[in-house]
BALOZA-272823 format. One record per residue (C-alpha): residue number from 1; residue in one letter; x, y, z. Coordinates in steps of 0.25 Angstrom, whole numbers. Each point is the difference from the previous one (the first is absolute). Layout:
# BALOZA-272823
i, aa, px, py, pz
NUM, A, X, Y, Z
...
***
This chain:
# BALOZA-272823
i, aa, px, py, pz
1, M, 893, 135, 100
2, Y, -16, 0, 2
3, D, -6, -15, 4
4, Y, -12, -2, -10
5, R, -5, -12, 5
6, S, -11, 6, 9
7, N, -6, 6, -14
8, I, 1, -13, -7
9, K, -6, -9, 12
10, V, -12, 11, -1
11, I, -1, -2, -14
12, L, -1, -15, 1
13, N, -11, 1, 12
14, K, -9, 9, -10
15, T, 2, -9, -11
16, D, -12, -7, -5
17, A, -2, -14, -9
18, D, -5, 7, -13
19, D, 8, 4, -11
20, K, -1, 14, 1
21, S, 6, 1, 14
22, L, 12, -10, -2
23, A, 4, 10, -11
24, N, -1, 12, 8
25, S, 8, -6, 10
26, L, 9, -5, -8
27, N, 4, 15, -7
28, A, 0, 4, 14
29, I, 11, -10, 4
30, K, 7, 4, -13
31, A, 0, 14, 4
32, I, 5, -3, 14
33, I, 12, -8, -5
34, S, 4, 10, -10
35, M, 1, 11, 11
36, A, 8, -9, 8
37, E, 11, -2, -11
38, G, -1, 15, 0
39, G, -7, 3, -13
40, E, -13, 9, 7
41, V, -4, 10, -7
42, E, -6, 12, 5
43, Q, -13, 3, -3
44, K, -2, 14, -6
45, P, -10, 9, 5
46, K, -13, 1, -10
47, N, -4, 14, -7
48, I, 17, 1, 1
49, P, 5, 2, -15
50, S, 13, -7, -3
51, K, 12, 7, -3
52, P, 3, 2, -15
53, K, 9, -9, -7
54, K, 14, 5, -4
55, I, 2, 2, -16
56, V, 14, -6, -4
57, N, 5, 8, -10
58, T, 4, -9, -12
59, Q, 7, 8, -7
60, S, 10, 3, 8
61, I, 3, -16, 3
62, A, 1, 0, -15
63, Q, 10, 12, -1
64, R, 7, -8, 11
65, N, 1, -12, -6
66, A, 4, 6, -14
67, D, 12, 7, 8
68, L, 4, -13, 6
69, K, 1, -6, -12
70, Q, 10, 10, -7
71, F, 8, -2, 12
72, K, 1, -16, -1
73, Q, 4, 4, -15
74, L, 10, 9, 3
75, L, 7, -10, 11
76, L, -1, -11, -11
77, G, 7, 9, -11
78, L, 9, 3, 10
79, T, 4, -14, 3
80, E, 2, -4, -13
81, L, 7, 11, -4
82, I, 11, -3, 13
83, E, 0, -16, -5
84, T, 2, 5, -14
85, P, 7, 16, -2
86, G, -2, 6, -11
87, D, -15, -9, -4
88, D, -6, 9, -10
89, T, -13, -8, 4
90, A, 3, 3, 16
91, K, 2, 14, -4
92, K, -12, 3, -7
93, K, -9, -7, 11
94, S, 6, 8, 11
95, L, -1, 14, -5
96, E, -14, -3, -6
97, A, -4, -3, 16
98, L, 9, 11, 5
99, H, -8, 10, -8
100, K, -12, -5, 2
101, L, 4, 0, 15
102, T, 3, 16, -1
103, F, -16, 3, -3
104, V, -3, -5, 13
105, P, -6, 12, 11
106, G, 12, 2, 9
107, V, 11, -9, -6
108, G, 6, 10, -9
109, K, 0, 11, 10
110, R, 6, -9, 10
111, Y, 10, -9, -7
112, G, 2, 9, -13
113, S, 14, 2, 2
114, V, 3, -15, 3
115, L, -10, -5, -12
116, G, 9, 9, -9
117, R, 13, -6, 6
118, L, -5, -14, -3
119, D, -5, 4, -15
120, Q, 14, 4, -3
121, A, 6, -13, 7
122, I, -10, -9, -8
123, Q, 4, 7, -13
124, K, 14, -1, 1
125, S, 2, -15, 4
126, K, 9, -7, -9
127, T, 1, -15, -5
128, T, 12, -6, 10
129, K, 10, -12, -6
130, D, -6, -9, 10
131, A, -14, 4, -5
132, V, 4, -5, -15
133, N, 7, -12, 6
134, K, -13, -3, 7
135, K, -9, 0, -13
136, I, 9, -6, -7
137, F, 1, -11, 10
138, E, -15, -1, 3
139, E, -3, -2, -15
140, A, 10, -11, -2
141, M, -5, -7, 11
142, K, -14, -1, -5
143, P, -5, -14, 1
144, K, 0, -8, -15
145, E, -15, -4, -3
146, Q, 1, -15, -2
147, P, -8, -6, -12
148, K, -12, -8, 4
149, R, 2, -14, -4
150, D, -10, -13, 1
151, Y, 10, -11, 1
152, R, -12, -9, 1
153, K, -3, 1, -16
154, G, 17, -2, -4
155, R, 3, -14, -6
156, R, 15, -6, 1
157, Y, 9, -1, -13
158, T, 15, -2, -2
159, V, 9, 11, -3
160, I, 9, -1, -12
161, R, 10, 11, 0
162, A, 5, 7, -14
163, L, 9, 12, -1
164, S, -10, 8, 1
165, G, -13, -2, 8
166, C, -5, -16, 2
167, N, -11, -9, -5
168, L, -10, -6, 10
169, I, -2, -15, -4
170, N, -11, -10, 4
171, D, 0, -14, 4
172, N, 0, -5, -15
173, G, 13, 9, -2
174, Q, -8, 11, -8
175, I, 3, 13, 0
176, V, -14, 9, 7
177, Y, 6, 13, 3
178, R, 14, 10, -4
179, I, 4, 9, 10
180, K, 8, 12, -1
181, E, 14, 3, 7
182, S, -7, 13, 6
183, Q, -10, -11, 9
184, I, 9, -11, 4
185, H, 13, 7, 2
186, S, -1, 4, 17
187, L, -6, -14, 1
188, N, 12, -6, -6
189, L, -4, -12, -7
190, K, 7, -10, -5
191, S, -4, -14, -10
192, G, -7, -9, 10
193, D, -6, 10, 9
194, I, -15, -3, 2
195, V, -9, 12, 1
196, E, -15, 4, 1
197, A, -5, 8, -10
198, I, -13, 6, -6
199, E, -3, 4, -13
200, T, 1, 16, -4
201, Q, -13, 5, -3
202, N, -3, 6, -15
203, N, 13, -10, -4
204, P, 4, 2, -14
205, N, 14, -7, 2
206, Y, -2, -12, 9
207, E, 5, 8, 12
208, A, -2, -4, 15
209, E, 2, 6, 13
210, V, 9, -8, 10
211, L, -5, 1, 13
212, R, 11, -8, 8
213, V, 9, -12, 0
214, V, -5, -12, 6
215, G, 12, -10, -4
216, Y, 11, -6, -8
217, R, 2, -12, -8
218, K, 12, -5, -9
219, L, -2, 0, -13
220, R, 7, -9, -10
221, T, 11, 6, -8
222, R, -8, -2, -15
223, D, -12, 7, 7
224, Y, 6, 15, -1
225, D, 14, 6, -4
226, P, 9, 3, 12
227, I, 4, 16, 1
228, E, 12, 7, 5
229, E, -2, 15, 5
230, F, 10, 10, 6
231, R, -6, 8, 9
232, Y, 2, 16, 3
233, A, 9, 2, -13
234, V, 5, 15, -2
235, V, -3, 6, -14
236, Q, 15, 9, -1
237, G, 4, 10, -11
238, K, -4, 11, -9
239, A, -13, 1, -7
240, G, 0, -8, -12
241, Q, 11, -8, 5
242, L, -6, -6, 12
243, A, 4, -14, 6
244, I, -1, -10, 11
245, T, 14, -7, 5
246, R, -5, -2, 16
247, N, -9, 1, 11
248, I, -1, 10, 10
249, K, 11, -10, 9
250, G, 9, 2, -10
251, E, -2, -14, -5
252, K, 3, -1, -14
253, L, -9, -7, -10
254, R, 4, -14, -2
255, I, -7, -9, -11
256, R, 6, -15, 0
257, G, 14, 7, 7
258, K, 1, 9, -9
259, D, -1, 16, 2
260, I, -10, 5, -8
261, T, -4, 15, -5
262, I, -14, 3, -3
263, P, -3, 12, -9
264, V, -13, 5, 5
265, D, -10, 8, -11
266, S, -6, 10, 9
267, S, -10, 5, -11
268, Y, -6, -15, 1
269, Y, -3, 2, 14
270, Q, -6, 14, 0
271, G, -15, 2, 4
272, E, -8, 9, 9
273, N, 5, -6, 13
274, I, 14, -5, -5
275, H, 12, 7, -3
276, L, 13, -7, -2
277, E, 13, 8, 3
278, D, 14, 0, 6
279, G, -2, -5, 15
280, S, -13, -8, -3
281, I, -2, -14, 6
282, V, -6, -12, -6
283, D, -1, -15, 2
284, L, 6, -8, -12
285, A, -5, -13, -5
286, W, 1, -11, -10
287, Y, -4, -15, -4
288, T, 12, -9, 5
289, G, -1, -10, -13
290, D, -1, 12, -10
291, V, 10, -1, -11
292, R, 3, 14, -1
293, I, 7, 0, 13
294, K, 12, -5, -7
295, K, 1, 8, -12
296, N, -7, 14, 3
297, P, -4, 0, 15
298, S, -6, 15, -2
299, D, -11, -7, -9
300, A, -4, -9, 11
301, V, 1, 8, 13
302, Q, -12, 9, 2
303, I, -5, 11, 10
304, R, -10, -7, 10
305, W, -2, 11, 10
306, I, 4, 16, 0
307, Y, 0, 4, 14
308, Q, -5, 15, 4
309, V, 9, 7, 7
310, D, 6, 13, 1
311, P, 9, 3, -12
312, P, 15, 5, 6
313, K, 1, 16, -1
314, Q, 13, -2, -7
315, S, 8, -10, -8
316, D, 1, -13, 8
317, L, 12, -4, -8
318, S, 10, 7, 9
319, Y, 10, -14, -2
320, K, 13, -1, 10
321, K, 11, -10, -3
322, K, 4, -6, 12
323, D, 15, -5, -5
324, K, 4, 2, -14
325, S, 11, -11, 1
326, K, -11, -11, 1
327, D, -7, -7, -10
328, S, -13, 1, 6
329, K, -6, 16, 0
330, Q, -13, 1, 8
331, E, -10, 12, -3
332, E, -7, 5, 11
333, F, -12, 11, 2
334, T, 2, 12, 5
335, K, -1, -2, 17
336, L, -4, 10, 11
337, D, 13, 1, 10
338, M, -6, -9, 9
339, N, 5, -15, 7
340, L, -11, -6, 8
341, H, 12, -9, 7
342, Y, -9, -14, 0
343, Q, -12, 8, 6
344, R, -13, -8, 0
345, V, -8, 7, -9
346, G, -17, -1, 0
347, I, -7, 2, -12
348, A, -14, 3, 3
349, I, -9, -5, -13
350, G, -13, -8, -2
351, D, 3, -6, -14
352, N, 12, -6, -5
353, Q, 0, 8, -12
354, N, 12, 8, 1
355, E, 6, -8, 12
356, G, 12, -5, -7
357, I, 5, 12, -5
358, L, -2, 8, 14
359, E, 7, -11, 5
360, G, 11, 2, -9
361, I, 2, 14, 3
362, V, 2, -2, 15
363, T, 10, -13, -2
364, R, 7, 11, -11
365, Y, 2, 9, 13
366, N, 7, -12, 8
367, G, -13, -2, 9
368, I, -9, -13, 3
369, P, -15, 1, -6
370, I, -11, -5, 7
371, P, -12, 0, -6
372, I, -14, 4, 7
373, D, -13, -3, -2
374, A, -7, 14, 1
375, F, -13, -3, -7
376, E, -6, -13, 7
377, G, 9, -1, 12
378, K, -3, -3, 14
379, K, 3, 11, 11
380, K, 8, -8, 9
381, V, 7, -7, -9
382, M, 4, 12, -7
383, E, 5, 5, 13
384, R, 9, -11, 3
385, Q, 7, 4, -15
386, I, 3, 14, 2
387, K, 5, -1, 15
388, E, 11, -9, -8
389, L, 3, 11, -11
390, D, 9, 11, -1
391, I, -7, 7, -12
392, V, -16, -1, -4
393, I, -2, 8, -13
394, L, -15, 0, -2
395, M, -5, -1, -15
396, T, -15, 6, 1
397, A, -4, -3, -13
398, Y, 1, -15, 4
399, A, -5, 3, 15
400, A, -12, -2, 7
401, H, -6, 11, 7
402, D, -1, -6, 14
403, A, 14, -7, 0
404, T, 6, 14, -5
405, W, -3, 5, 15
406, N, 5, -12, 6
407, I, 13, 1, -8
408, Q, 4, 13, 6
409, E, -5, -2, 13
410, F, 10, -14, -1
411, A, 10, 7, -4
412, S, -1, 14, 10
413, K, -2, -11, 12
414, Y, 13, -8, -4
415, G, 7, 13, -6
416, V, 2, -8, -12
417, K, 4, 11, -12
418, F, -12, 3, -9
419, A, -3, 7, -13
420, V, -11, -1, -10
421, S, 1, -1, -15
422, S, -15, 5, -5
423, S, 4, -3, -15
424, K, 1, -15, -7
425, G, 13, 2, -5
426, Y, 14, -5, 2
427, R, 6, 16, 3
428, S, -10, 3, 10
429, F, 2, -13, 7
430, E, 17, 4, -1
431, R, -2, 15, 5
432, A, -9, -7, 12
433, L, 11, -7, 3
434, Y, 10, 9, 0
435, R, -9, 9, 10
436, A, -1, -10, 10
437, E, 14, -4, 1
438, N, 3, 15, 0
439, G, -10, 4, 11
440, L, -7, 10, -12
441, P, -15, 2, 1
442, A, -8, -12, -3
443, Y, -8, 6, -10
444, E, 5, 5, -12
445, G, -12, 10, -2
446, T, 4, 14, -9
447, Q, 12, 3, 10
448, S, 13, 1, -6
449, I, 8, -12, 4
450, E, 15, -2, -5
451, Y, 4, -14, -4
452, K, 14, -3, 0
453, Q, 7, -8, -11
454, E, 11, -9, 2
455, E, 12, 7, -7
456, I, 5, -9, -12
457, K, 14, -5, 1
***
């Protein structure tokens, strides 16, 4: 490397004390430092014309970018088509990009036959069962939007339960609001519960929205009318001759120690989203002190809640008698050919609206039901529960999106039998239980699966 120190000494020796000389010397030293670092620039001889600048063809660059964009669209469309075979949107996107690429100079001539085969393959792509099941599962797993609530505005009231709905009273015992059964059923409220509620806007009927349950106080007997209930009762019979005698567990309806049959007038309960028929599941309620209980119980008993479940495809009244010689003859519903032999069955469900029904189905097939909170359950707690199970059934209608993947992961990790019920109905749950026990596909989808029924002896 050239030693520039002698040049710097010469510059310093010739530098005068005036400002101009100091400035010139400083510039000279900076130039030397720049050359020492490799930044020396050769000075062009005077009167020699510089080389003309190269003109960039901007049109060719723009065309190249457009071609790359079409190629990217083709790759994206093909990726979507592989993930979801037969998807019309992915087909359209792929074919559109493919056709545009054939107009690129040189592409059609070189790769025409390959692109033609690709075109035919895209058009022949068909939807598979796996793709359908995946789409159904993804739709079912979309997280529910939770309502936004301002808990700071809620005021506290005491619940006084009615046959249908409830009243909210203040500290003075005055009725402030009346709440419908549709709002409070999932909360499982009872007389004495303390809740926080806010008034519904534009409220003509003294209604309010219950935010949460915050406590309980024991009421005096004279402050409310005690109520008895019979949950998950089964409606049986033909149209116009419906009646209730037992619940889904086979327990008989008994009032004051007597077996009771309650006739059901289906026309009284018909509505847009309500339909009573053979096989419907309902909750009954009546006031304990009602004087009509002794003479005519049907006048005192009221249907409190109708569960939205899948109606049976065939009549659910295929009875069988265990022993004709016995006085007690028990009627049972048509069952699938399945015996769980006391296996531990986890029911992954968020709220407890249909929990009792589902537990009853597991018990009916000699299984041990164990509820799993699939909506707000913690991952570690959920893993410990599933680890000890033999079977786990996921109810997608009541499960959170994140919990769903965790349940699948833990079931696979510990070798637990797994199936999915995408409907809220008890028939859908029963079929999922059958598939899990017999090693059939976890998702029912549109595929044909044979569910063998138990032979009636």
